C-alpha positions as CSV (number, residue, x, y, z in Angstrom):
1,M,25.0,-42.5,-43.6
2,G,24.2,-45.4,-41.2
3,E,23.5,-45.4,-37.5
4,D,25.1,-48.0,-35.3
5,I,24.1,-49.1,-31.7
6,H,26.9,-49.4,-29.0
7,Q,26.7,-51.3,-25.8
8,K,28.7,-51.1,-22.6
9,T,28.0,-53.6,-19.7
10,F,28.6,-52.9,-16.0
11,A,28.5,-55.1,-13.0
12,K,28.7,-54.3,-9.4
13,S,31.5,-56.1,-7.6
14,K,30.5,-58.0,-4.6
15,K,34.0,-57.7,-3.1
16,T,34.3,-53.8,-3.4
17,G,30.7,-52.8,-3.8
18,K,31.6,-50.6,-6.7
19,W,30.5,-50.7,-10.3
20,I,33.0,-52.0,-12.8
21,D,33.2,-52.3,-16.5
22,A,32.2,-55.9,-17.1
23,A,34.8,-56.3,-19.7
24,S,37.4,-56.4,-16.9
25,I,35.6,-59.5,-15.4
26,D,35.8,-61.7,-18.6
27,F,39.2,-60.2,-19.8
28,D,41.2,-63.5,-19.7
29,A,38.5,-65.9,-18.7
30,E,35.3,-66.0,-20.9
31,P,35.1,-63.3,-23.4
32,E,31.7,-64.3,-24.3
33,V,30.0,-63.7,-20.9
34,F,28.9,-60.2,-21.8
35,K,28.8,-60.3,-25.5
36,H,27.1,-57.6,-27.6
37,L,23.4,-58.3,-27.5
38,V,22.0,-56.5,-30.5
39,P,23.0,-58.7,-33.4
40,F,23.3,-56.3,-36.5
41,R,22.1,-53.1,-37.9
42,N,18.3,-53.0,-37.9
43,Y,16.6,-49.7,-37.5
44,K,13.3,-51.2,-36.4
45,L,15.1,-53.0,-33.7
46,F,17.2,-50.0,-32.8
47,S,13.9,-47.9,-32.2
48,L,13.1,-50.2,-29.3
49,F,16.3,-48.9,-27.8
50,G,15.6,-45.3,-28.6
51,S,16.9,-44.8,-32.2
52,R,15.3,-42.0,-34.2
53,R,15.4,-43.9,-37.3
54,A,12.2,-46.0,-37.0
55,D,9.0,-45.6,-35.0
56,W,8.4,-48.8,-33.2
57,K,7.7,-48.1,-29.6
58,E,10.6,-48.3,-27.1
59,L,11.1,-50.9,-24.4
60,D,10.4,-49.6,-20.9
61,A,14.0,-48.9,-19.8
62,S,15.4,-49.0,-16.2
63,G,16.9,-45.5,-16.9
64,Y,18.3,-43.0,-19.4
65,G,21.5,-41.4,-19.6
66,I,24.5,-42.8,-17.8
67,P,23.4,-44.6,-14.5
68,E,24.2,-42.5,-11.5
69,E,26.0,-45.4,-9.8
70,V,28.3,-45.8,-12.8
71,K,29.1,-42.1,-12.8
72,K,30.0,-42.3,-9.2
73,D,32.2,-45.5,-9.4
74,L,33.6,-44.8,-13.0
75,P,33.9,-41.1,-13.2
76,E,36.5,-41.1,-16.2
77,L,34.2,-43.3,-18.3
78,A,31.3,-41.2,-17.4
79,D,33.0,-38.0,-18.2
80,F,34.2,-39.6,-21.6
81,H,30.5,-40.5,-22.5
82,E,29.0,-37.2,-21.3
83,N,31.4,-35.1,-23.1
84,N,31.8,-37.2,-26.2
85,F,33.7,-36.1,-29.2
86,G,31.4,-37.7,-31.7
87,D,27.8,-37.8,-32.5
88,W,26.5,-40.1,-29.8
89,Y,23.0,-39.9,-28.4
90,G,20.1,-41.8,-26.9
91,Y,21.8,-43.3,-23.8
92,V,19.5,-45.9,-22.3
93,W,20.1,-48.7,-19.8
94,F,18.5,-51.8,-18.3
95,T,19.3,-54.1,-15.6
96,R,19.6,-57.6,-17.0
97,K,16.3,-58.6,-15.1
98,K,14.5,-55.6,-16.4
99,L,15.8,-56.3,-20.1
100,V,14.5,-60.0,-20.0
101,E,11.1,-58.9,-18.6
102,E,10.7,-56.0,-21.2
103,I,11.6,-58.4,-24.0
104,D,9.1,-60.9,-22.9
105,K,6.5,-58.1,-22.7
106,Y,7.4,-56.8,-26.1
107,I,7.3,-60.2,-27.8
108,D,3.8,-60.7,-26.3
109,C,2.6,-57.4,-27.7
110,L,3.9,-58.2,-31.2
111,S,1.4,-61.0,-31.4
112,S,-1.3,-58.7,-32.8
113,P,-1.8,-54.8,-33.7
114,E,-4.5,-54.8,-31.1
115,K,-2.0,-55.8,-28.3
116,Y,0.7,-53.7,-29.5
117,Y,-1.4,-50.4,-29.8
118,A,-3.3,-51.3,-26.5
119,D,-1.3,-48.8,-24.3
120,F,-1.2,-46.0,-26.9
121,D,-3.3,-42.9,-26.6
122,E,-6.9,-43.8,-27.7
123,D,-6.9,-41.6,-30.7
124,I,-3.6,-42.9,-32.0
125,R,-4.5,-46.4,-31.3
126,A,-7.9,-46.1,-33.1
127,E,-6.1,-44.3,-36.2
128,Q,-3.5,-47.0,-36.4
129,L,-5.9,-49.9,-36.2
130,A,-8.2,-48.3,-38.7
131,E,-5.4,-47.9,-41.1
132,L,-4.3,-51.5,-40.8
133,E,-7.8,-52.6,-41.2
134,E,-8.4,-50.5,-44.3
135,F,-5.1,-51.2,-46.1
136,R,-4.3,-54.8,-46.4
137,V,-0.7,-54.1,-47.5
138,A,-0.2,-52.0,-44.3
139,L,-1.2,-54.8,-42.2
140,E,0.9,-57.3,-44.1
141,D,4.0,-54.9,-43.5
142,W,3.1,-54.6,-39.9
143,L,2.9,-58.5,-39.4
144,S,6.1,-58.9,-41.3
145,D,8.0,-56.3,-39.4
146,A,6.5,-57.7,-36.1
147,T,7.7,-61.1,-37.0
148,I,11.2,-59.8,-37.7
149,L,11.3,-58.0,-34.5
150,K,10.2,-61.0,-32.5
151,E,12.9,-63.1,-34.0
152,L,15.5,-60.4,-33.2
153,L,14.2,-60.1,-29.7
154,L,14.4,-63.9,-29.2
155,E,17.9,-63.8,-30.6
156,I,18.9,-61.3,-27.8
157,K,17.0,-63.2,-25.3
158,A,19.0,-66.4,-26.2
159,K,22.2,-64.6,-25.7
160,L,21.0,-63.5,-22.2
161,K,20.0,-67.1,-21.6
162,E,23.5,-68.2,-22.6
163,Q,24.9,-66.2,-19.9
164,E,23.2,-68.3,-17.2
165,Q,25.9,-71.0,-17.8
166,Y,28.3,-68.6,-16.0
167,F,26.1,-67.6,-13.0
168,E,27.6,-70.3,-10.9
169,D,31.2,-69.5,-11.7
170,Y,30.7,-65.8,-10.9
171,K,28.2,-66.0,-8.1
172,D,30.8,-64.7,-5.5
173,I,31.9,-61.9,-7.8
174,I,28.8,-60.3,-9.2
175,D,25.0,-60.5,-9.2
176,F,23.8,-61.2,-12.8
177,D,20.2,-59.8,-12.4
178,D,21.8,-56.3,-11.5
179,V,24.1,-56.2,-14.4
180,I,23.5,-53.1,-16.4
181,Y,23.5,-52.9,-20.1
182,M,23.8,-49.4,-21.5
183,F,23.2,-48.7,-25.2
184,W,23.7,-45.6,-27.2
185,F,23.8,-44.6,-30.9
186,D,25.8,-42.7,-33.3
187,N,25.0,-41.6,-36.9
């Protein structure tokens, strides 16, 4: 059975000061403003958002669970997600600004195993780097996976960049840097 990633996007209304489901902003206007960021099922990419199906390190999130401000302003939505009737797990969220920063950092660390493992525990780092040095096929696999992850992260970053065309139109309604992207999984 496969696992899927889900996304919900929230924005803080400048008029009311309350958090809203971003889908309500682009309902009739521009349905592409807050499009789904993760392009398709890829468990290696999913692991960056907290999936249990692969073991690449996670992006440094803005928070976990449902953001408190969303719970306060959208209690029905929060209640639905907190008491889900399915097999949802791994709620993680990012502000737009934080997500862009983390993607940039992650792309940089994918340039080499040394950079990727730099922040790991010393013993784990040494073990992983030794394995990659000893087994050429392991290094080739790592480099291949890193290239794919980099391409997928660049695709997400391009979608975030596309949103900038709407900044001017929506500047009196929301602050795009504070938009929250919440992700979760099911399996």
